[in-house]
C-alpha positions as CSV (number, residue, x, y, z in Angstrom):
1,X,-82.3,142.2,181.2
2,X,-81.2,145.1,183.4
3,X,-83.9,147.8,184.1
4,X,-81.6,150.5,182.5
5,X,-81.3,148.5,179.3
6,X,-85.1,148.1,179.0
7,X,-85.6,151.8,179.4
8,X,-83.0,152.6,176.7
9,X,-84.8,150.0,174.3
10,X,-88.2,151.5,175.0
11,X,-87.0,155.1,174.3
12,X,-85.3,154.0,171.0
13,X,-88.5,152.3,169.9
14,X,-90.7,155.3,170.8
15,X,-88.4,157.7,168.9
16,X,-88.6,155.4,165.8
17,X,-92.3,155.1,166.0
18,X,-92.7,158.9,166.4
19,X,-90.5,159.5,163.3
20,X,-92.6,157.1,161.3
21,X,-95.9,158.8,162.3
22,X,-94.6,162.4,162.2
23,X,-95.5,162.7,165.9
24,X,-99.2,162.6,165.2
25,X,-101.1,159.3,165.0
26,X,-104.4,160.9,164.2
27,X,-105.4,162.5,160.9
28,X,-104.6,166.2,160.7
29,X,-106.6,168.8,158.8
30,X,-103.8,171.4,159.3
31,X,-103.9,174.5,157.1
32,X,-102.1,174.1,153.9
33,X,-99.4,176.6,152.8
34,X,-101.0,179.7,151.4
35,X,-100.4,179.4,147.7
36,X,-103.1,181.9,146.6
37,X,-101.6,184.4,144.1
38,X,-102.5,187.6,146.2
39,X,-102.2,190.9,144.4
40,X,-99.6,193.0,146.2
41,X,-100.6,196.3,144.6
42,X,-104.1,197.8,144.6
43,X,-105.5,197.7,141.0
44,X,-106.6,200.8,139.3
45,X,-110.2,201.6,140.0
46,X,-110.1,199.8,143.4
47,X,-109.8,200.9,147.0
48,X,-107.5,198.8,149.2
49,X,-108.8,197.4,152.5
50,X,-106.2,197.0,155.2
51,X,-108.0,197.4,158.5
52,X,-111.5,196.8,160.1
53,X,-112.0,200.6,159.9
54,X,-111.3,200.4,156.1
55,X,-113.9,197.6,155.9
56,X,-116.5,199.7,157.8
57,X,-115.9,202.6,155.4
58,X,-117.2,200.6,152.5
59,X,-120.7,201.6,153.6
60,X,-119.8,205.1,152.6
61,X,-119.7,204.2,149.0
62,X,-121.8,201.2,148.2
63,X,-121.1,201.4,144.5
64,X,-117.3,201.3,144.8
65,X,-114.8,198.6,144.0
66,X,-112.7,197.3,146.9
67,X,-109.9,194.7,147.3
68,X,-108.7,193.1,150.6
69,X,-105.0,193.4,151.0
70,X,-104.5,191.2,154.1
71,X,-106.4,189.0,156.5
72,X,-108.7,190.9,158.9
73,X,-109.6,189.6,162.4
74,X,-112.2,191.0,164.7
75,X,-111.3,191.0,168.4
76,X,-113.4,189.4,171.1
77,X,-113.6,192.6,173.1
78,X,-115.0,194.4,170.1
79,X,-118.4,192.6,170.9
80,X,-118.2,192.8,174.7
81,X,-119.5,195.6,177.0
82,X,-117.6,198.7,176.1
83,X,-116.6,197.4,172.7
84,X,-117.4,199.2,169.4
85,X,-120.1,196.7,168.4
86,X,-121.7,196.1,171.8
87,X,-125.4,197.3,172.0
88,X,-126.7,195.6,175.1
89,X,-126.5,192.3,177.0
90,X,-128.4,190.5,174.2
91,X,-127.3,192.4,171.1
92,X,-123.8,192.8,169.9
93,X,-123.3,192.8,166.3
94,X,-121.2,194.1,163.4
95,X,-123.5,196.4,161.4
96,X,-123.8,194.6,158.1
97,X,-122.9,196.7,155.1
98,X,-125.8,198.1,153.0
99,X,-129.5,197.8,153.4
100,X,-132.8,196.7,151.5
101,X,-133.1,200.2,150.2
102,X,-129.4,200.6,149.4
103,X,-127.6,197.3,148.7
104,X,-123.9,197.0,148.0
105,X,-123.6,197.2,144.2
106,X,-119.9,197.4,143.6
107,X,-117.2,194.7,143.7
108,X,-115.6,193.3,146.8
109,X,-112.5,191.2,146.0
110,X,-111.2,189.2,148.9
111,X,-107.9,188.7,147.0
112,X,-107.6,185.2,148.6
113,X,-107.7,186.6,152.2
114,X,-110.0,185.9,155.1
115,X,-112.2,188.0,157.5
116,X,-112.2,186.1,160.8
117,X,-114.4,186.1,164.0
118,X,-117.2,188.2,162.5
119,X,-120.1,188.3,165.0
120,X,-123.7,189.2,164.7
121,X,-125.9,188.4,167.7
122,X,-129.6,189.3,168.0
123,X,-130.0,192.3,165.8
124,X,-128.1,195.6,165.1
125,X,-131.1,197.8,166.3
126,X,-131.5,199.4,162.9
127,X,-135.0,198.2,162.2
128,X,-137.9,197.3,164.6
129,X,-139.1,194.3,162.5
130,X,-136.3,193.1,160.2
131,X,-132.7,192.0,160.9
132,X,-130.1,191.2,158.3
133,X,-126.9,189.5,159.7
134,X,-123.7,188.9,157.8
135,X,-120.8,190.8,156.3
136,X,-123.3,192.4,154.0
137,X,-126.9,193.1,154.7
138,X,-127.9,193.2,151.1
139,X,-126.0,192.6,147.9
140,X,-126.7,193.4,144.2
141,X,-123.0,193.4,143.2
142,X,-120.2,190.9,143.3
143,X,-118.2,189.3,146.2
144,X,-115.3,187.0,145.2
145,X,-112.2,185.3,146.4
146,X,-113.1,185.7,150.0
147,X,-113.2,183.5,153.1
148,X,-115.4,184.4,156.1
149,X,-113.9,182.2,158.8
150,X,-115.0,181.2,162.4
151,X,-118.0,183.5,162.1
152,X,-121.0,183.6,164.5
153,X,-124.1,184.9,162.8
154,X,-127.2,184.6,165.1
155,X,-130.1,186.7,163.9
156,X,-133.3,186.9,165.9
157,X,-136.3,189.1,164.9
158,X,-139.8,188.8,163.5
159,X,-138.2,188.7,160.1
160,X,-134.7,187.3,160.3
161,X,-132.1,186.8,157.5
162,X,-128.7,185.3,158.1
163,X,-125.7,184.5,155.9
164,X,-121.9,184.7,156.4
165,X,-121.3,186.8,153.3
166,X,-124.8,188.4,152.8
167,X,-128.3,188.2,154.3
168,X,-130.1,189.4,151.1
169,X,-129.5,189.5,147.4
170,X,-131.0,191.7,144.8
171,X,-130.7,191.9,141.0
172,X,-127.8,190.3,139.3
173,X,-125.7,189.6,142.4
174,X,-122.8,187.1,142.2
175,X,-120.8,185.3,144.9
176,X,-117.8,183.5,143.4
177,X,-114.8,181.5,144.9
178,X,-115.8,182.1,148.5
179,X,-116.2,179.9,151.6
180,X,-117.4,180.2,155.1
181,X,-116.9,178.4,158.5
182,X,-118.5,178.8,161.9
183,X,-122.2,179.0,162.6
184,X,-125.2,180.8,160.9
185,X,-128.7,180.8,162.4
186,X,-131.9,182.7,162.1
187,X,-135.0,182.6,164.3
188,X,-138.3,184.5,164.3
189,X,-142.0,184.4,164.0
190,X,-142.4,185.2,160.3
191,X,-140.0,184.9,157.4
192,X,-136.8,183.2,158.7
193,X,-134.0,182.4,156.1
194,X,-130.5,181.2,156.7
195,X,-127.6,180.1,154.4
196,X,-124.0,179.3,154.9
197,X,-122.9,181.9,152.5
198,X,-126.1,183.8,151.7
199,X,-129.7,183.8,153.0
200,X,-130.8,184.8,149.6
201,X,-128.8,183.1,146.9
202,X,-128.7,185.0,143.6
203,X,-125.9,183.4,141.6
204,X,-123.3,181.4,143.5
205,X,-120.4,179.6,141.9
206,X,-117.3,177.7,142.8
207,X,-117.8,178.1,146.6
208,X,-118.2,175.9,149.7
209,X,-119.6,176.0,153.2
210,X,-118.4,174.5,156.5
211,X,-120.8,176.4,158.8
212,X,-123.6,174.7,160.6
213,X,-126.8,176.3,159.5
214,X,-130.3,176.5,161.1
215,X,-133.5,178.4,160.6
216,X,-136.0,177.9,163.4
217,X,-139.6,178.9,163.2
218,X,-142.6,177.5,161.3
219,X,-141.4,179.1,158.1
220,X,-137.7,178.6,158.6
221,X,-135.8,177.8,155.4
222,X,-132.1,176.8,155.6
223,X,-129.5,175.8,153.0
224,X,-125.8,174.9,153.3
225,X,-124.8,177.3,150.5
226,X,-128.0,179.5,150.4
227,X,-131.3,179.7,152.1
228,X,-133.0,180.5,148.8
229,X,-131.3,180.7,145.4
230,X,-131.8,181.0,141.7
231,X,-128.5,179.7,140.2
232,X,-125.9,177.7,142.2
233,X,-123.1,175.9,140.4
234,X,-120.0,173.9,141.4
235,X,-120.4,174.2,145.2
236,X,-120.4,171.8,148.1
237,X,-121.5,171.8,151.7
238,X,-120.2,169.8,154.7
239,X,-122.1,171.7,157.5
240,X,-125.2,170.3,159.2
241,X,-128.4,172.0,158.1
242,X,-131.8,172.3,159.8
243,X,-134.9,174.2,159.0
244,X,-138.4,174.4,160.4
245,X,-140.0,174.3,157.0
246,X,-137.4,173.5,154.4
247,X,-133.8,172.3,154.6
248,X,-131.3,171.3,151.9
249,X,-127.6,170.6,151.8
250,X,-127.0,173.2,149.1
251,X,-130.3,175.2,149.1
252,X,-133.4,175.3,151.2
253,X,-135.7,176.6,148.6
254,X,-133.9,176.8,145.2
255,X,-133.9,177.1,141.5
256,X,-131.4,175.7,139.1
257,X,-128.5,173.8,140.8
258,X,-125.7,172.1,138.9
259,X,-122.6,170.1,139.8
260,X,-122.9,170.3,143.6
261,X,-122.7,167.8,146.4
262,X,-123.5,167.6,150.1
263,X,-121.9,165.6,153.0
264,X,-123.7,167.5,155.9
265,X,-126.6,166.0,158.0
266,X,-130.0,167.4,157.0
267,X,-132.8,167.5,159.6
268,X,-136.1,168.7,160.7
269,X,-137.8,170.5,157.8
270,X,-141.2,169.5,156.4
271,X,-139.3,169.4,153.1
272,X,-135.8,168.0,153.6
273,X,-133.5,167.1,150.8
274,X,-129.8,166.2,150.5
275,X,-129.4,169.0,147.8
276,X,-132.6,171.0,147.9
277,X,-135.5,171.1,150.3
278,X,-138.0,172.5,147.9
279,X,-137.1,172.8,144.2
280,X,-138.7,175.0,141.5
281,X,-135.8,174.6,139.0
282,X,-133.7,171.8,137.6
283,X,-131.2,169.9,139.8
284,X,-128.5,168.4,137.5
285,X,-125.3,166.3,138.1
286,X,-125.5,166.4,141.9
287,X,-125.0,163.8,144.7
288,X,-125.6,163.5,148.4
289,X,-123.7,161.3,150.9
290,X,-124.9,163.1,154.0
291,X,-127.4,161.6,156.3
292,X,-131.0,162.8,155.7
293,X,-133.2,162.6,158.8
294,X,-136.9,162.4,158.0
295,X,-138.8,165.7,158.0
296,X,-142.3,166.0,159.5
297,X,-143.8,164.8,156.3
298,X,-140.9,162.6,155.3
299,X,-140.1,164.5,152.0
300,X,-136.5,163.2,151.8
301,X,-134.0,162.5,149.0
302,X,-132.0,164.5,146.7
303,X,-135.0,166.9,146.6
304,X,-137.5,167.1,149.3
305,X,-140.4,168.5,147.3
306,X,-140.8,169.6,143.7
307,X,-142.7,172.8,142.9
308,X,-143.9,174.1,139.5
309,X,-141.6,172.8,136.8
310,X,-139.0,171.4,139.2
311,X,-137.1,168.2,138.3
312,X,-133.8,166.4,138.9
313,X,-131.5,165.0,136.2
314,X,-128.6,162.6,136.8
315,X,-128.4,162.8,140.6
316,X,-127.2,160.2,143.0
317,X,-127.5,159.1,146.7
318,X,-126.7,156.2,149.0
319,X,-129.1,153.3,148.7
320,X,-129.5,153.2,152.5
321,X,-130.9,156.8,152.8
322,X,-134.5,157.3,153.4
323,X,-137.1,157.3,150.6
324,X,-138.9,160.5,149.4
325,X,-140.2,162.4,146.5
326,X,-137.0,163.4,144.8
327,X,-134.8,160.3,145.3
328,X,-132.2,160.4,142.6
329,X,-130.4,157.2,141.6
330,X,-129.7,155.0,144.7
331,X,-126.2,153.4,144.7
332,X,-124.2,151.4,147.2
333,X,-121.2,152.8,149.0
334,X,-118.9,150.8,146.8
335,X,-120.6,152.2,143.7
336,X,-120.4,155.8,145.0
337,X,-116.7,155.4,145.1
338,X,-116.2,154.7,141.4
339,X,-116.2,157.2,138.6
340,X,-118.3,154.9,136.3
341,X,-121.3,155.3,138.5
342,X,-121.6,159.1,137.8
343,X,-122.9,159.1,134.2
344,X,-122.5,162.3,132.4
345,X,-120.5,164.0,135.1
346,X,-117.8,166.0,133.4
347,X,-114.6,164.5,134.8
348,X,-112.5,166.4,132.3
349,X,-113.3,170.0,133.4
350,X,-115.5,169.9,136.5
351,X,-115.1,166.7,138.6
352,X,-112.2,164.5,139.8
353,X,-111.8,161.3,141.8
354,X,-109.2,160.7,144.4
355,X,-108.3,164.3,144.9
356,X,-108.2,163.9,148.7
357,X,-106.9,160.9,150.7
358,X,-109.7,161.1,153.2
359,X,-112.6,161.5,150.8
360,X,-113.5,158.7,148.4
361,X,-116.3,160.3,146.4
362,X,-116.1,162.8,143.5
363,X,-114.7,166.2,144.1
364,X,-114.9,169.6,142.3
365,X,-111.6,170.4,140.5
366,X,-111.8,174.1,141.2
367,X,-112.2,173.7,145.0
368,X,-110.1,172.4,147.8
369,X,-111.8,169.7,149.6
370,X,-112.1,170.5,153.4
371,X,-113.5,167.4,154.9
372,X,-113.7,165.9,158.3
373,X,-115.8,162.7,158.2
374,X,-119.0,162.9,160.3
375,X,-120.7,160.2,162.3
376,X,-123.7,158.9,160.5
377,X,-125.4,156.1,162.4
378,X,-124.9,153.6,165.2
379,X,-125.3,149.9,165.3
380,X,-124.4,147.1,167.7
381,X,-121.4,145.0,166.5
382,X,-121.3,142.6,169.4
383,X,-124.3,142.3,171.8
384,X,-123.5,142.3,175.5
385,X,-124.8,139.7,177.9
386,X,-128.5,139.3,177.0
387,X,-129.8,136.8,179.6
388,X,-130.1,137.8,183.3
389,X,-131.7,136.6,186.4
390,X,-133.9,138.6,188.8
391,X,-131.8,141.1,190.7
392,X,-128.9,141.0,188.4
393,X,-127.0,144.2,187.5
394,X,-126.6,145.1,183.8
395,X,-123.2,143.9,182.4
396,X,-122.0,145.9,179.3
397,X,-118.5,144.3,179.3
398,X,-118.9,142.2,176.2
399,X,-120.8,144.8,174.2
400,X,-119.2,146.6,171.2
401,X,-121.0,149.2,169.2
402,X,-120.1,150.5,165.7
403,X,-120.2,154.1,164.4
404,X,-120.3,154.5,160.5
405,X,-119.0,157.7,159.1
406,X,-120.0,159.7,156.0
407,X,-116.8,158.7,154.1
408,X,-117.7,155.0,154.3
409,X,-115.4,154.2,157.2
410,X,-116.3,152.9,160.7
411,X,-115.0,152.6,164.2
412,X,-115.7,150.1,167.0
413,X,-116.2,151.3,170.6
414,X,-116.7,149.4,173.9
415,X,-120.2,149.7,175.3
416,X,-120.4,151.3,178.8
417,X,-123.2,151.3,181.3
418,X,-123.8,155.1,181.0
419,X,-124.9,154.7,177.4
420,X,-127.6,152.2,178.1
421,X,-131.1,153.0,179.6
422,X,-134.1,150.9,180.3
423,X,-132.6,148.0,182.2
424,X,-134.9,146.5,184.9
425,X,-134.3,143.1,186.3
426,X,-137.0,143.2,189.0
427,X,-139.4,140.9,187.1
428,X,-139.3,138.1,184.6
429,X,-139.7,139.0,180.9
430,X,-138.2,140.7,177.9
431,X,-136.8,144.3,178.4
432,X,-136.1,146.7,175.7
433,X,-132.8,148.7,176.2
434,X,-131.7,151.9,174.4
435,X,-128.0,152.6,173.6
436,X,-127.3,156.4,173.2
437,X,-124.0,157.8,171.8
438,X,-124.1,161.5,171.0
439,X,-127.1,162.1,168.8
440,X,-127.5,158.4,167.8
441,X,-129.6,155.6,169.4
442,X,-130.1,151.9,168.9
443,X,-132.2,149.4,170.7
444,X,-131.8,145.7,171.7
445,X,-133.7,143.4,174.0
446,X,-132.5,141.2,177.0
447,X,-134.3,138.4,178.9
448,X,-134.9,138.3,182.7
449,X,-135.3,134.9,184.1
450,X,-136.1,133.4,187.5
451,X,-133.0,133.0,189.8
452,X,-131.8,129.4,189.4
453,X,-128.4,129.5,191.2
454,X,-128.3,126.9,194.0
455,X,-127.9,128.3,197.5
456,X,-124.7,126.3,198.1
457,X,-123.0,128.3,195.3
458,X,-124.4,131.6,196.3
459,X,-121.0,132.7,197.9
460,X,-119.2,131.8,194.7
461,X,-121.7,133.9,192.8
462,X,-121.2,136.9,195.0
463,X,-117.5,136.7,194.8
464,X,-117.5,136.5,191.0
465,X,-119.8,139.6,190.8
466,X,-116.9,141.6,192.2
467,X,-115.0,141.2,189.0
468,X,-117.7,142.8,186.9
469,X,-116.2,145.8,185.1
470,X,-117.2,149.2,186.6
471,X,-118.1,152.1,184.4
472,X,-116.2,155.2,184.4
473,X,-116.7,158.8,183.1
474,X,-113.6,158.6,180.9
475,X,-114.1,159.3,177.1
476,X,-114.9,156.3,175.0
477,X,-112.0,155.5,172.8
478,X,-112.3,153.3,169.7
479,X,-111.1,149.7,169.9
480,X,-110.9,149.2,166.2
481,X,-111.0,151.2,163.0
482,X,-111.9,150.1,159.6
483,X,-108.3,150.2,158.4
484,X,-104.9,150.2,159.9
485,X,-101.2,149.4,159.2
486,X,-99.1,147.1,161.3
487,X,-95.5,148.2,161.4
488,X,-92.7,146.0,162.6
489,X,-89.7,147.9,164.1
490,X,-86.7,145.8,164.8
491,X,-84.2,147.5,167.2
492,X,-80.8,146.1,167.9
493,X,-79.7,146.9,171.5
494,X,-76.1,146.3,172.3
495,X,-75.6,145.9,176.1
496,X,-73.0,148.2,177.5
497,X,-71.7,145.5,179.7
498,X,-70.8,142.1,178.2
499,X,-71.5,143.1,174.6
500,X,-74.6,140.9,174.5
501,X,-77.2,141.7,171.7
502,X,-80.9,141.4,171.9
503,X,-83.7,141.9,169.3
504,X,-87.0,143.4,170.2
505,X,-90.0,143.4,167.9
506,X,-92.4,146.0,168.7
507,X,-95.8,146.2,166.9
508,X,-97.5,149.5,166.7
509,X,-100.8,150.0,165.2
510,X,-101.1,153.2,163.2
511,X,-104.3,155.0,164.1
512,X,-106.3,156.8,161.5
């Protein structure tokens, strides 16, 4: 075939493949069309919020009712030197609304809109010992229908409290139909509490968190939804959570939690739980599919540690997760994908199965599922060469490792030399090697033997060693995924000269 004809055939095939895949072979978590029924007129008794200045003025009447009339976005320069919220090189922070003495007690209705790029770094200089970072410093009223997106809340003080929506709650506070993304952290020497939505929980309903949350320090308490909380219902967390003392996917130190689930990775705390680190109330109809890494005292499970009258009822977790005090019913991945497993879950009003293509476990009907599967653990799928002679170099070329994800899928990757440590072929014996990929590790052993190659074949051996694959710094790409679709595209190409016809069968593997 003439070169020009080959080029034309290739271009035709490429166009057809792109049309089949929509120009994107990888899964896309693009924003959906905004279908929220925003109010276009300010209701009677409310003050409309249209600008950042309007938002700041809420502090002038902490008992008022407010409604957001459009998205608000903080600018990067607001927090840089010369910006309105710049304090010094370490501290640059939005001054959170309200205080312990005067909490926000009114209603803040987000009207389905978002506040973006909120920053609180260090402290705001208002108190020598305490710092409260978030949209609100303290809340005794109601915040509803609001998203706090791409926030960066990093509070550092002797007593540090951090939450995307509020750092502290008082009285009968309510957070409802809200969500947050970004990062929330608190660090200090004494009381340190961080929560994706709220450091102190109060009552939180129909909300979710995507923020990574951490509370460092001996007394650090962290939760995906709330650091501490009394009543949390119909919520989920996908962010990773770590706490020096207590860490939970929904709540670090909590009361009653109902109809909630967690997919985030939980680490560090003395008391670590997929749903609650330390529970004094009743945990009901909840499940965890996030990886739970052992805390210092290995309290792991649905609940890390029960206190007082705390207990769990009808809760579920993967059977591969670590043991602990508050385990919950342990089920296989296949069982966790079936509705029949979740006894007494209300699949008429609260829960649903199959709501999202990429998420195979139960979802909450009232909430959009925002989920990107996370890597959970690493294992060797195919071992590399495991018998060497003294002086040999490590050869990873045959090795394949597997990464399992929190949605039950996996990918296979080629092993490279940079991932492996511990190889030493200077003496005979067994050598233990460690494979490291991101935060995951796996070990395997190889055998080193005396050199037995005859001298007459030495030149052949040296020649063959030149073909050993060399490692590169290129990103490791998956070589297989757990599912795929083979598409056969048949293209008829009619040659311009001679009228000859040729058929080409192009196989394209659709990536996840």
